[in-house]
Every structure is written in structure tokens, then in C-alpha cells.
Backbone as CSV, one residue per row, in Angstrom:
resi,resn,N_x,N_y,N_z,CA_x,CA_y,CA_z,C_x,C_y,C_z
1,UNK,95.001,127.975,86.222,95.298,126.625,86.747,94.007,125.856,86.925
2,UNK,93.954,124.637,86.502,92.788,123.798,86.634,92.810,123.137,88.011
3,UNK,91.710,123.224,88.658,91.593,122.578,89.976,91.256,121.088,89.781
4,UNK,91.995,120.242,90.390,91.794,118.790,90.308,91.173,118.270,91.578
5,UNK,90.287,117.376,91.461,89.598,116.830,92.604,90.225,115.494,92.962
6,UNK,91.456,115.534,93.477,92.129,114.302,93.934,91.613,113.875,95.271
7,UNK,91.510,112.556,95.412,91.164,112.017,96.752,92.105,110.858,97.045
8,UNK,92.346,110.702,98.357,93.172,109.654,98.837,92.517,108.305,98.583
9,UNK,93.182,107.382,97.940,92.619,106.071,97.645,93.221,104.957,98.498
10,UNK,94.520,105.003,98.701,95.181,103.959,99.465,96.217,104.528,100.372
11,UNK,96.478,103.913,101.471,97.494,104.195,102.386,98.514,103.091,102.463
12,UNK,99.754,103.411,102.637,100.831,102.402,102.817,101.577,102.812,104.102
13,UNK,102.009,101.823,104.817,102.706,102.156,106.041,104.110,101.451,106.145
14,UNK,104.924,102.081,106.875,106.253,101.492,107.258,106.279,101.478,108.782
15,UNK,106.562,100.381,109.372,106.627,100.270,110.809,108.041,99.738,111.186
16,UNK,108.562,100.316,112.277,109.810,99.848,112.800,109.577,99.420,114.235
17,UNK,109.956,98.157,114.507,109.676,97.549,115.833,110.982,97.317,116.604
18,UNK,110.946,97.598,117.861,112.004,97.255,118.766,111.847,95.723,119.075
19,UNK,112.835,95.102,119.610,112.667,93.667,120.038,111.444,93.504,120.999
20,UNK,111.259,94.431,121.908,110.146,94.371,122.877,108.810,94.446,122.084
21,UNK,108.738,95.315,121.149,107.523,95.441,120.334,107.270,94.182,119.473
22,UNK,108.376,93.620,118.960,108.234,92.381,118.233,107.630,91.271,119.077
23,UNK,108.153,91.146,120.285,107.664,90.135,121.190,106.209,90.321,121.514
24,UNK,105.835,91.629,121.716,104.425,91.896,122.029,103.559,91.604,120.817
25,UNK,104.000,91.891,119.589,103.251,91.572,118.396,103.091,90.090,118.257
26,UNK,104.124,89.356,118.491,104.039,87.882,118.401,102.978,87.348,119.374
27,UNK,103.015,87.793,120.594,102.062,87.342,121.599,100.634,87.763,121.238
28,UNK,100.467,88.904,120.567,99.195,89.390,120.183,98.626,88.550,119.033
29,UNK,99.488,88.166,118.074,98.989,87.444,116.888,98.969,85.953,117.069
30,UNK,99.649,85.426,118.067,99.729,83.974,118.272,98.370,83.296,118.393
31,UNK,97.402,83.790,119.174,96.120,83.161,119.238,95.383,83.083,117.905
32,UNK,95.596,84.086,117.049,94.987,84.068,115.751,95.627,82.915,114.872
33,UNK,96.956,82.820,114.988,97.642,81.806,114.245,97.180,80.429,114.747
34,UNK,97.053,80.268,116.036,96.577,78.996,116.634,95.205,78.610,116.159
35,UNK,94.315,79.552,116.019,92.943,79.360,115.466,93.041,78.848,114.045
36,UNK,93.933,79.429,113.264,94.074,79.045,111.878,94.645,77.574,111.793
37,UNK,95.559,77.331,112.654,96.162,75.943,112.702,95.043,74.953,113.029
38,UNK,94.164,75.297,113.968,93.054,74.409,114.307,92.109,74.208,113.153
39,UNK,92.004,75.221,112.264,91.131,75.100,111.049,91.775,74.331,109.948
40,UNK,93.065,73.965,110.108,93.754,73.148,109.096,94.719,73.935,108.235
41,UNK,94.963,75.232,108.521,95.942,75.964,107.797,97.349,75.527,108.261
42,UNK,98.303,75.532,107.369,99.677,75.105,107.656,100.618,76.233,107.316
43,UNK,101.381,76.666,108.279,102.417,77.671,108.100,103.782,77.047,107.935
44,UNK,104.572,77.511,106.972,105.850,76.888,106.695,106.871,77.993,106.251
45,UNK,108.063,77.821,106.623,109.104,78.738,106.050,109.074,78.684,104.561
46,UNK,109.210,79.844,103.934,109.175,79.911,102.459,110.621,79.860,101.922
47,UNK,111.143,78.680,101.862,112.485,78.515,101.335,112.482,78.662,99.832
48,UNK,113.639,78.844,99.300,113.780,79.098,97.873,113.219,77.955,97.010
49,UNK,113.461,76.694,97.431,112.916,75.536,96.634,111.401,75.532,96.630
50,UNK,110.797,75.844,97.764,109.338,75.831,97.854,108.752,76.919,96.922
51,UNK,109.398,78.085,96.910,109.003,79.141,95.980,109.069,78.646,94.526
52,UNK,110.257,78.091,94.167,110.499,77.670,92.786,109.545,76.554,92.375
53,UNK,109.181,75.703,93.281,108.315,74.526,92.967,106.865,74.890,92.854
54,UNK,106.525,76.152,93.157,105.105,76.562,93.214,104.864,77.839,92.315
55,UNK,105.697,78.015,91.324,105.637,79.260,90.519,104.290,79.475,89.817
56,UNK,103.714,78.409,89.267,102.433,78.535,88.615,101.337,79.021,89.560
57,UNK,101.244,78.424,90.704,100.204,78.847,91.663,100.489,80.220,92.225
58,UNK,101.814,80.498,92.435,102.165,81.835,92.974,101.824,82.917,91.981
59,UNK,102.013,82.614,90.684,101.693,83.620,89.672,100.176,84.027,89.768
60,UNK,99.326,83.021,89.843,97.877,83.288,89.980,97.588,83.977,91.288
61,UNK,98.282,83.605,92.320,98.032,84.180,93.661,98.428,85.666,93.671
62,UNK,99.527,85.974,93.050,99.981,87.416,93.015,98.905,88.266,92.320
63,UNK,98.294,87.760,91.234,97.237,88.505,90.604,96.031,88.691,91.561
64,UNK,95.693,87.627,92.257,94.545,87.706,93.200,94.841,88.696,94.321
65,UNK,96.086,88.653,94.842,96.428,89.504,96.002,96.527,90.965,95.599
66,UNK,97.218,91.235,94.515,97.580,92.596,94.229,96.748,93.313,93.148
67,UNK,95.785,92.610,92.594,94.988,93.168,91.450,94.359,94.544,91.766
68,UNK,93.993,94.753,93.007,93.285,96.059,93.323,94.267,97.102,93.772
69,UNK,95.553,96.834,93.851,96.516,97.806,94.299,96.785,98.851,93.236
70,UNK,97.136,100.038,93.747,97.455,101.185,92.906,98.469,100.798,91.849
71,UNK,98.171,101.070,90.570,99.022,100.882,89.418,99.397,99.454,89.150
72,UNK,98.782,98.481,89.797,99.134,97.087,89.508,98.668,96.707,88.131
73,UNK,99.552,96.100,87.395,99.250,95.613,86.036,99.488,94.112,86.024
74,UNK,98.466,93.318,85.643,98.750,91.891,85.592,99.879,91.609,84.615
75,UNK,100.599,90.528,84.956,101.695,90.148,84.080,101.526,88.687,83.601
76,UNK,102.008,88.422,82.472,101.897,87.046,81.924,102.765,86.111,82.796
77,UNK,102.490,84.823,82.663,103.283,83.838,83.390,104.735,83.934,82.957
78,UNK,104.989,84.138,81.704,106.382,84.244,81.174,107.075,85.468,81.852
79,UNK,106.375,86.565,81.984,106.962,87.742,82.607,107.196,87.497,84.113
80,UNK,106.262,86.787,84.721,106.391,86.459,86.136,107.658,85.604,86.324
81,UNK,107.827,84.664,85.435,109.018,83.774,85.547,110.308,84.595,85.414
82,UNK,110.332,85.530,84.507,111.505,86.344,84.310,111.820,87.212,85.529
83,UNK,110.748,87.727,86.135,110.862,88.673,87.258,111.028,87.939,88.629
84,UNK,110.455,86.789,88.797,110.331,86.164,90.135,110.974,84.864,90.302
85,UNK,111.923,84.515,89.531,112.654,83.248,89.706,113.843,83.488,90.631
86,UNK,114.850,82.716,90.433,115.981,82.681,91.391,116.533,84.070,91.705
87,UNK,116.700,84.934,90.771,117.277,86.262,91.090,116.389,87.028,92.018
88,UNK,115.105,86.770,92.079,114.191,87.439,92.913,114.153,86.808,94.349
89,UNK,113.924,85.463,94.379,113.678,84.857,95.668,114.987,84.577,96.422
90,UNK,116.104,84.521,95.746,117.341,84.217,96.455,117.735,85.323,97.411
91,UNK,117.145,86.514,97.258,117.411,87.611,98.200,116.677,87.440,99.515
92,UNK,115.577,86.701,99.467,114.730,86.566,100.631,115.332,85.610,101.662
93,UNK,115.006,85.867,102.912,115.405,84.988,104.005,114.544,83.721,104.011
94,UNK,115.153,82.566,103.832,114.338,81.334,103.732,113.809,80.829,105.098
95,UNK,114.209,81.497,106.166,113.775,81.083,107.505,112.623,81.992,108.006
96,UNK,112.731,83.299,107.734,111.689,84.212,108.236,110.572,84.459,107.220
97,UNK,110.875,84.236,105.888,109.824,84.345,104.920,108.877,83.133,105.171
98,UNK,107.597,83.416,105.043,106.602,82.361,105.404,105.568,82.212,104.271
99,UNK,105.002,81.049,104.190,103.902,80.689,103.310,102.869,79.955,104.182
100,UNK,101.582,80.111,103.839,100.558,79.418,104.512,99.693,78.718,103.490
101,UNK,99.440,77.449,103.751,98.625,76.610,102.935,97.223,76.487,103.571
102,UNK,96.229,76.542,102.720,94.857,76.401,103.220,94.595,74.875,103.466
103,UNK,93.491,74.580,104.118,93.165,73.134,104.358,93.065,72.318,103.084
104,UNK,92.738,72.947,101.948,92.683,72.206,100.696,94.050,72.125,99.973
105,UNK,95.094,72.539,100.679,96.495,72.474,100.176,96.883,73.582,99.172
106,UNK,95.943,74.500,98.864,96.243,75.605,98.007,96.989,76.694,98.848
107,UNK,97.725,77.560,98.202,98.451,78.586,98.908,97.470,79.695,99.228
108,UNK,97.359,79.990,100.565,96.458,81.012,101.048,97.171,82.395,101.155
109,UNK,98.455,82.389,101.298,99.161,83.696,101.411,100.645,83.445,101.638
110,UNK,101.384,84.551,101.618,102.802,84.481,101.893,103.286,85.824,102.488
111,UNK,104.481,85.755,103.054,105.106,86.907,103.641,106.591,86.840,103.350
112,UNK,107.090,87.753,102.534,108.538,87.766,102.135,109.324,88.647,103.067
113,UNK,110.408,88.129,103.607,111.245,88.932,104.515,112.681,88.901,104.008
114,UNK,113.374,89.970,104.209,114.755,90.122,103.766,115.626,90.687,104.891
115,UNK,116.896,90.281,104.933,117.766,91.060,105.837,117.934,92.430,105.323
116,UNK,118.255,93.384,106.165,118.519,94.735,105.713,119.868,94.758,105.009
117,UNK,119.858,94.739,103.703,121.102,94.671,102.901,121.814,96.025,102.798
118,UNK,121.244,97.116,103.371,121.810,98.472,103.273,123.297,98.523,103.497
119,UNK,123.847,97.911,104.548,125.267,98.053,104.783,126.204,97.570,103.696
120,UNK,125.677,96.648,102.897,126.557,96.110,101.801,126.137,96.584,100.408
121,UNK,125.017,97.349,100.365,124.546,97.814,99.011,124.671,99.326,98.882
122,UNK,124.872,100.040,99.986,124.916,101.506,99.809,126.296,101.955,99.365
123,UNK,126.367,103.171,98.936,127.601,103.715,98.361,128.753,103.745,99.413
124,UNK,128.329,103.840,100.700,129.336,103.832,101.765,130.134,102.561,101.903
125,UNK,129.651,101.469,101.238,130.379,100.197,101.281,131.610,100.234,100.378
126,UNK,131.717,101.317,99.538,132.915,101.450,98.728,133.132,100.343,97.736
127,UNK,134.391,99.848,97.636,134.687,98.789,96.696,133.991,97.453,97.039
128,UNK,133.585,97.298,98.269,132.940,96.049,98.720,131.429,96.057,98.454
129,UNK,130.957,97.147,97.838,129.501,97.293,97.554,129.007,96.192,96.629
130,UNK,127.822,95.671,97.006,127.160,94.612,96.189,126.018,95.289,95.479
131,UNK,125.888,95.022,94.188,124.731,95.529,93.440,123.496,94.804,93.880
132,UNK,122.359,95.530,93.997,121.100,94.957,94.481,120.702,93.739,93.596
133,UNK,120.934,93.793,92.338,120.554,92.704,91.442,121.358,91.419,91.709
134,UNK,122.511,91.560,92.367,123.329,90.423,92.657,123.143,89.802,94.062
135,UNK,122.302,90.354,94.853,122.153,89.901,96.240,121.681,88.444,96.275
136,UNK,122.223,87.720,97.242,121.899,86.352,97.436,122.006,86.121,98.970
137,UNK,120.918,85.684,99.587,120.851,85.532,101.036,122.015,84.648,101.541
138,UNK,122.177,83.488,100.971,123.166,82.539,101.452,124.600,83.097,101.349
139,UNK,124.835,83.765,100.216,126.151,84.305,99.923,126.487,85.549,100.775
140,UNK,125.466,86.416,100.947,125.756,87.722,101.480,125.380,87.869,102.997
141,UNK,124.690,86.888,103.555,124.400,87.027,105.003,125.669,87.107,105.829
142,UNK,126.743,86.309,105.529,127.961,86.464,106.295,128.548,87.817,106.244
143,UNK,128.427,88.541,105.101,128.914,89.885,105.044,128.108,90.799,105.987
144,UNK,126.822,90.621,106.020,125.955,91.412,106.933,126.302,91.175,108.385
145,UNK,126.561,89.902,108.704,126.928,89.547,110.080,128.234,90.208,110.506
146,UNK,129.084,90.514,109.512,130.337,91.241,109.818,130.057,92.699,110.253
147,UNK,128.844,93.216,109.861,128.486,94.566,110.237,127.756,94.640,111.542
148,UNK,127.053,93.560,111.841,126.137,93.563,112.997,125.929,92.119,113.420
149,UNK,125.946,91.847,114.706,125.761,90.499,115.149,124.534,89.876,114.660
150,UNK,123.444,90.657,114.638,122.134,90.214,114.155,121.573,91.272,113.219
151,UNK,121.623,91.087,111.958,121.099,92.113,111.062,119.582,92.358,111.216
152,UNK,119.197,93.571,110.901,117.763,93.905,110.959,117.061,93.146,109.787
153,UNK,115.797,92.857,110.056,114.973,92.157,109.073,113.925,93.087,108.540
154,UNK,113.702,93.041,107.240,112.636,93.786,106.591,111.536,92.832,106.255
155,UNK,110.389,92.985,106.930,109.229,92.198,106.655,108.540,92.966,105.495
156,UNK,108.826,92.550,104.305,108.629,93.409,103.104,107.230,93.254,102.450
157,UNK,106.883,92.069,102.090,105.675,91.894,101.255,104.793,90.836,101.856
158,UNK,103.552,91.139,102.167,102.593,90.158,102.671,101.375,90.197,101.763
159,UNK,100.832,89.024,101.502,99.644,88.986,100.681,98.803,87.743,100.984
160,UNK,97.476,87.943,100.911,96.579,86.867,101.200,95.596,86.777,100.097
161,UNK,95.340,85.505,99.611,94.376,85.296,98.596,93.004,85.864,98.979
162,UNK,92.315,86.470,98.007,91.028,87.072,98.291,90.035,86.177,99.034
163,UNK,90.001,84.941,98.658,89.008,84.044,99.288,89.306,83.683,100.751
164,UNK,90.549,84.036,101.210,90.908,83.753,102.611,91.075,85.019,103.445
165,UNK,90.664,86.156,102.851,90.759,87.397,103.669,89.716,87.414,104.751
166,UNK,89.935,88.163,105.753,89.004,88.303,106.885,89.133,87.068,107.820
167,UNK,90.069,86.213,107.632,90.233,85.073,108.537,91.386,85.320,109.517
168,UNK,92.183,86.348,109.296,93.359,86.555,110.146,94.614,85.994,109.592
169,UNK,94.642,85.650,108.316,95.807,85.029,107.728,97.045,85.962,107.840
170,UNK,96.875,87.263,107.576,97.993,88.168,107.670,98.544,88.236,109.113
171,UNK,97.669,88.177,110.106,98.114,88.159,111.430,98.797,86.846,111.812
172,UNK,98.269,85.748,111.279,98.889,84.452,111.519,100.285,84.403,110.844
173,UNK,100.393,84.911,109.651,101.712,84.993,109.002,102.646,85.878,109.817
174,UNK,102.126,86.977,110.332,102.961,87.866,111.171,103.493,87.157,112.368
175,UNK,102.660,86.361,112.999,103.089,85.557,114.183,104.226,84.647,113.784
176,UNK,104.039,83.952,112.646,105.069,83.043,112.182,106.389,83.730,111.863
177,UNK,106.300,84.926,111.262,107.514,85.677,110.952,108.192,86.136,112.229
178,UNK,107.374,86.644,113.146,107.988,87.190,114.372,108.544,86.081,115.321
179,UNK,108.030,84.895,115.115,108.518,83.788,115.960,109.963,83.497,115.641
């Protein structure tokens, strides 16, 4: 057997927060967000129309954000359009997903959030099961509310443009999401 010299390159985390922990996180990140607001950064809910109207810039941003990630392969604009248009963004929550614009109006980062669709996509849903590819926030949120008064949220993907890193953008986005 050949001995391989593997080394850990990247870590990924999953965190689960109680409402009390969410509130504490918000209070912790709020001063960072306020500092960014004072510098001219603008935080906004990332509604579906905002996503669709900024596809060209988002395509470039995705490459900037994720280029150094494990197994990331740059994709053409045409491939990005196929993968990240309506069928992709319509799953996201347009109220808790956030985008931040830099003082020069360019996109500095974003945070995509989704309701936990598990109750309506898992095999236990039986004949009422929704295929993941068919999920639509507006259409399927009422089904989730039938399972739980307030569905869990998955704060799924956050990314910050390389030129804005080390400013606290991720923490500012976190405050906006938790708010």
C-alpha cells in the first residue's frame, strides 16, 4: 500500500442556532454592520428580481468569491445563466436573503437563505412530496407553514468579493439576515 501525504486544506462548518443564540449573534454583529453603513455600504433584501437584474455582475462575483474553494471550476456566463436563473433563485427566501452594495454601487457580497424544505421534500411527505427542482418559495411556503408555525431557516451560502474581505462584510450580512 502506498502511503499518501494528505493534509487538511479547508474546513466547512454547519451551525444550528436557538432563537436566543440568533439574538445574541445579531447583537454581536450589529456594530460591525453599523460601521459598514457609516462607510457607505448598503444592505438590502435579495429578492428574486434583484438577483435576476444583476446576473452579469453576480456571475463575475461568484468567480471572485469561490475561485479558491475546493474543486471550484469557473463556469461560463451561459452556464451560470442555466444554473442560476429563476429555477435557482426562486427557492431562496426574498426577505432573509441579503445583498450588500459597496459605496461605488458594485455588489460586495450576498447571503442566500432558504426555508428548511425538508418536511415537503423528504420521502415521508408521501404523495404530497415536492421535487427539489420544483421548489418555489412563494408557492411552497404555505405548505411549510402547515407543518410548523415558523419554519426553520437555512442560512446557506455567503460570499464576499475579494476586494472587500477583512472589512466585516460577512458579519454585516449575518446581522442583516438575523434581523
